[in-house]
C-alpha positions in Angstrom: 0.0 0.0 0.0 1.4 3.4 -1.0 2.1 5.7 1.9 0.0 8.9 2.1 0.6 11.9 4.3 -2.2 12.6 6.9 -4.8 15.1 5.7 -3.7 17.7 8.2 -0.2 18.0 6.8 0.5 20.8 4.3 2.7 19.9 1.4 5.4 22.1 0.0 5.0 24.6 2.8 6.7 28.0 2.6 8.7 28.3 5.9 9.4 32.1 5.7 6.8 32.9 8.3 8.0 30.1 10.6 11.5 31.3 11.1 12.9 34.7 11.9 15.7 34.7 9.2 12.7 34.6 6.7 14.8 32.8 4.1 12.9 31.5 1.0 12.9 27.8 2.0 10.2 25.2 2.0 9.3 22.1 4.0 8.1 19.0 2.2 5.4 18.8 4.8 4.3 21.1 7.7 1.9 20.8 10.6 0.8 23.0 13.5 0.7 21.0 16.7 -2.0 21.8 19.4 -1.9 18.7 21.5 0.9 16.2 22.6 -0.9 13.2 21.1 -1.1 15.0 17.8 2.7 15.3 17.7 3.1 11.6 18.6 0.8 10.6 15.7 2.7 12.9 13.3 6.1 11.5 14.4 4.8 7.9 13.9 3.5 8.8 10.4 6.8 10.4 9.4 8.8 7.5 10.7 6.6 5.1 8.6 7.7 7.0 5.5 11.4 7.4 6.8 10.9 11.2 6.9 13.0 13.4 9.2 11.0 15.5 11.7 12.0 19.0 12.9 10.0 20.5 15.8 9.9 24.3 15.8 8.8 26.9 18.3 9.1 30.5 17.3 11.8 29.7 14.8 14.1 32.3 16.3 17.1 30.1 16.7 17.4 28.2 13.4 19.2 28.6 10.1 17.9 26.6 7.1 20.6 26.0 4.6 18.1 24.7 2.1 14.6 23.2 1.8 13.7 20.7 4.6 13.1 17.2 3.2 10.7 16.0 5.9 8.0 17.2 8.3 8.3 20.5 10.2 6.0 20.5 13.2 5.4 23.9 14.8 4.4 23.8 18.4 1.2 25.9 18.9 0.2 24.8 22.4 -0.7 27.8 24.5 -1.9 28.6 28.0 -0.6 30.2 31.3 -1.5 28.7 34.7 -0.4 30.3 38.0 -0.3 28.7 41.4 0.4 30.9 44.4 2.5 29.3 47.2 2.3 29.9 50.9 5.7 31.6 51.0 4.6 34.2 48.5 6.2 32.7 45.5 4.1 31.9 42.4 4.6 28.9 40.2 3.7 29.9 36.6 3.3 27.1 34.2 3.4 28.2 30.5 2.7 26.0 27.5 5.5 25.7 25.0 3.8 27.6 22.3 3.5 30.8 24.3 5.6 33.7 23.0 8.5 34.3 25.5 8.4 38.1 25.6 4.7 38.2 25.9 5.0 35.8 28.9 7.6 38.1 30.5 5.3 41.1 30.0 2.2 39.3 31.3 4.0 38.1 34.5 5.3 41.6 35.2 1.8 43.0 34.8 0.5 40.4 37.3 3.1 41.3 39.9 5.1 38.1 39.4 8.7 39.1 39.3 12.0 37.6 38.2 11.8 37.5 34.4 12.4 41.2 33.7 16.0 40.8 32.5 14.9 38.3 29.9 12.5 40.7 28.1 12.4 40.9 24.3 14.3 37.6 23.8 12.6 36.2 20.6 11.1 32.8 20.5 8.7 30.6 22.4 8.6 29.3 25.9 9.5 25.8 24.7 12.8 26.9 23.4 13.8 28.7 26.6 15.0 25.7 28.6 16.7 24.1 25.6 19.1 27.0 25.2 18.9 28.1 28.9 18.3 31.5 27.5 20.0 34.3 29.4 20.6 38.1 29.3 21.7 40.9 31.5 22.8 38.8 34.4 20.0 36.3 34.5 19.5 32.8 33.0 16.1 31.1 32.8 17.6 28.0 34.4 17.8 30.0 37.7 14.0 30.5 37.6 12.8 27.2 36.3 11.1 24.9 38.8 10.4 22.0 36.3 10.0 21.2 32.6 7.4 18.8 31.2 8.4 17.1 28.0 7.0 14.5 25.6 9.2 11.4 25.3 8.8 10.5 21.6 10.2 7.0 22.0 7.9 6.0 24.9 4.9 8.3 24.1 4.8 9.5 27.6 4.9 12.9 29.4 7.8 13.2 31.8 8.9 16.0 34.1 12.4 17.1 35.1 13.4 19.4 37.9 15.8 22.3 37.2 18.7 20.2 38.6 17.8 17.3 36.3 17.8 19.7 33.3 21.6 20.1 33.7 21.5 23.8 32.9 24.8 25.4 31.9 25.8 28.3 29.7 23.4 28.1 26.7 23.1 24.4 27.4 20.8 21.8 28.9 20.0 18.1 28.8 17.8 18.8 25.9 20.8 19.4 23.7 22.5 16.2 24.7 20.9 13.1 26.3 17.4 14.1 25.3 18.3 15.6 21.9 15.8 14.4 19.2 13.9 12.3 21.7 12.1 15.0 23.8 9.8 17.8 22.9 9.1 20.4 25.6 5.4 20.7 26.4 5.4 23.2 29.2 7.7 25.0 31.6 7.0 25.9 35.2 8.8 29.0 36.6 9.1 30.0 40.3 8.6 33.8 40.4 8.4 36.2 43.3 5.5 38.4 44.5 8.0 40.6 46.3 10.1 42.8 44.0 13.8 41.8 43.8 15.8 43.1 40.9 19.1 42.0 39.4 21.2 44.9 38.1 24.6 43.2 38.1 25.1 43.7 34.3 27.1 46.9 33.7 25.2 48.0 30.6 21.9 47.6 32.5 23.2 49.7 35.4 24.3 52.4 33.1 20.9 52.5 31.3 19.0 52.8 34.6 21.4 55.4 35.9 21.1 57.4 32.7 17.3 57.2 32.9 17.3 58.4 36.5 19.7 61.3 35.7 17.4 62.3 32.8 14.5 62.5 35.3 12.8 59.2 34.4 13.9 57.3 37.4 10.9 58.3 39.6 8.3 57.2 37.0 5.7 54.9 38.3 5.3 51.4 37.0 4.6 47.8 38.0 6.9 46.6 40.7 5.2 47.4 44.0 6.5 49.8 46.6 10.0 50.6 45.5 11.2 51.1 49.0 10.7 47.4 49.5 12.5 46.3 46.4 15.6 44.2 47.0 18.6 44.8 44.8 21.0 42.1 43.8 24.3 42.4 42.0 26.7 45.4 41.9 25.9 48.7 43.5 23.9 51.2 41.6 23.5 55.0 41.9 19.7 54.5 41.7 18.5 54.0 45.3 15.2 52.3 44.5 14.9 50.3 41.4 11.6 48.6 40.4 11.2 45.6 38.2 9.4 47.8 35.7 12.4 50.0 35.4 14.6 46.9 34.8 12.2 45.7 32.2 12.0 49.1 30.4 15.8 49.4 30.5 16.3 45.9 29.0 13.8 46.6 26.3 15.5 50.0 25.5 18.9 48.4 25.3 17.8 45.5 23.1 15.9 47.8 20.7 18.8 50.2 20.4 21.3 47.4 19.5 19.3 44.5 18.0 17.3 44.5 14.8 13.5 43.7 14.8 13.1 40.3 13.0 9.9 41.7 11.4 12.0 44.3 9.6 15.4 42.6 9.2 15.7 38.8 9.3 17.9 37.5 12.1 18.2 34.9 14.8 19.6 37.1 17.5 23.1 36.1 18.7 24.5 33.8 16.0 27.6 32.7 18.0 28.1 31.6 21.6 30.5 33.6 23.7 33.6 31.4 23.7 35.1 30.2 27.0 38.9 30.1 27.2 41.4 29.3 29.8 42.6 32.1 32.1 46.2 31.5 30.9 45.1 32.0 27.2 43.2 35.1 28.1 46.2 36.6 30.0 48.4 35.7 27.0 46.0 37.5 24.6 45.9 40.5 26.9 49.5 41.2 26.2 48.5 42.0 22.6 44.9 43.1 23.3 44.9 44.8 26.7 41.3 46.0 26.2 39.9 42.5 25.5 37.0 42.0 27.9 36.4 38.7 29.7 34.3 37.5 32.6 34.9 34.7 35.0 33.0 31.4 34.5 32.0 30.0 37.9 33.6 26.7 38.8 30.6 25.2 40.7 28.2 23.2 38.6 24.8 24.8 38.3 25.9 28.4 39.0 25.7 29.7 35.5 25.0 33.4 35.6 26.8 35.4 33.0 28.4 37.9 35.4 29.9 36.1 38.4 33.0 37.0 40.3 35.2 34.2 41.5 38.4 34.5 43.6 40.3 32.0 41.4 38.5 31.6 38.1 39.8 28.8 35.9 38.0 29.9 32.7 37.1 33.2 31.2 34.2 34.0 28.9 35.1 36.4 26.0 32.3 38.4 24.3 32.1 37.0 20.7 30.8 40.4 19.5 34.1 42.0 20.5 36.1 39.4 18.7 34.0 39.7 15.6 34.1 43.5 15.6 37.9 43.6 16.1 38.3 41.1 13.2 36.7 43.7 11.0 33.3 42.1 10.4 30.9 44.6 12.0 28.6 46.1 9.3 30.0 44.0 6.5 27.4 43.2 3.8 27.3 40.5 1.1 24.3 41.3 -1.1 21.2 40.8 1.0 23.0 39.2 4.0 25.6 40.6 6.4 26.7 41.5 9.9 24.5 44.0 11.7 26.0 47.5 11.9 25.2 47.9 15.6 25.7 44.4 17.0 28.4 42.3 15.4 27.0 39.1 17.0 23.9 39.3 14.8 23.9 38.0 11.2 21.1 39.5 9.1 19.0 38.8 6.0 17.4 41.8 4.4 14.4 39.9 3.2 12.5 43.1 2.1 15.2 44.1 -0.5 15.7 40.5 -1.4 12.0 39.9 -2.2 12.6 39.6 -5.9 15.8 37.5 -5.6 16.8 34.2 -4.1 18.9 34.4 -0.9 20.2 31.1 0.3 20.8 29.9 3.8 24.0 28.4 2.5 25.3 32.0 1.8 24.6 32.9 5.5 26.4 29.7 6.6 29.4 30.6 4.4 29.5 34.1 5.9 29.4 32.6 9.4 32.2 30.2 8.6 34.3 33.0 7.2 33.8 35.1 10.4 34.8 32.1 12.6 37.8 31.4 10.5 39.1 35.0 10.7 38.5 35.1 14.5 40.4 31.9 14.9 43.3 33.2 12.8 43.5 36.5 14.6 42.9 35.4 18.2 43.3 31.6 18.2 39.7 31.3 19.6 37.2 29.0 18.0 33.6 30.4 17.6 30.7 28.0 17.8 27.2 28.8 16.5 24.4 29.3 19.1 21.9 29.0 16.3 20.7 25.5 15.3 21.7 24.9 11.7 19.7 22.6 9.4 20.5 20.0 8.4 22.5 19.0 11.5 26.2 18.7 11.0 26.3 21.5 8.4 28.7 23.5 10.6 31.4 20.7 10.6 34.0 21.1 7.9 
C-alpha cells in the first residue's frame, strides 16, 4: 500500500513565516501541533515514511541552509496557569507555544517578578529551557522549577526538575541526552511576588542610571512599593529600582542594538560567547589589553553570565568584541551581512531580497568566514548558538 501523508499535513510549505531569518525555504510537509498526542501521531506517520522531523517553536534560533526534506512541526500549544504558594512565590506554568516576551510582560503586569532581565528575547517558551536563554545577568535556568516534555520514544509525558535539566551556559540536557527524543510541552517558573531586581550587568546599570539622571527614574510602574525592592548584584546609583524599570531598560537596550526580526531577518546572537582558559586570556591581553572577559563560575549549576570568583579557571570572552575587532561589523554581502550595531547578529534583508533568491547556504558561508578570521586573529574558536539545518552543516 502506498504511503499517504495525513490530511492535516500541508505539502510544499513556505517556511518564511515560521523562522525569523525569513529565508525562502520550504518544507516537504508542515503541521501545527496543538496537542501532545497530535505530535506523537505525526512522528509515527513520518517514521513510517522514513521522513525526518523537525520541531519548531518561534523559529528564532534556526538557520535553514536549504529546503527541509521531511516534516516541520510547529508547536502551537498555549496557556498560562499560575499557582500561588504559601511563601509568597508563584509557580507559573506556561505552555511551550507561548511567546516568550509576551509571557515576561504578562508576568510583570500580574506582579510576578524575576523575568524582567529576559524581556524581548525572541522565540517561544518551549525553546527557553533548551538554550537556557539568558541576558543581562539572568539565565532562565535560575528561575525554572520544572520542565514537562513528551518522550517521543515512549509516548509519555515526563517532568524534570531544574537540577535534572543540567543547565549550563546556553546548554541543557535537551541538547545532549534528550536531543531528538524529547519535545518540551510546558515550563514551570518559580517567580516572586515581592520585588527583587538584578542589576549586576554593567550596561543595565548604566541604562538605569542614565534614565534616572534624565529624570525618568521616579516614573511609576509595575513593581510594588520601590522602598521594599531588594537589589542584587553590583551597587547602583539609583537608590530604589523597580522591576518595571529593569524591564524598560532591558527593552530599550535591546531595541537600540538589535534589529527587529519583522523588519530585518535575524536569529539574535548567532555565536556563543567562547570560553577560554585564564592562561590563554592573559596571554591574549599582552597584545589586546582592552579585551573584555568575565569569569566562569567553577561550581556546577551556577551559570549566571556575570559572576566574580576569587580564582576563576576559565574566562568568557564576548564574541561580539572578537568579531568586531576582526573587522566584520557592518559587512554586507548582497542581502545578507553582519549587523552594523551588533556584530554578534547576522542579518537577512528579506525586504530588499524579495525579488531575488537568498540562500541559507550563503549565510552559513558568511558565518564560517567570520569564525575562520577570528580563529586566525585570536586563536579562539567560535561555535554557533543558532541551530543549523541540516544537523552537521557546521562541521568542515
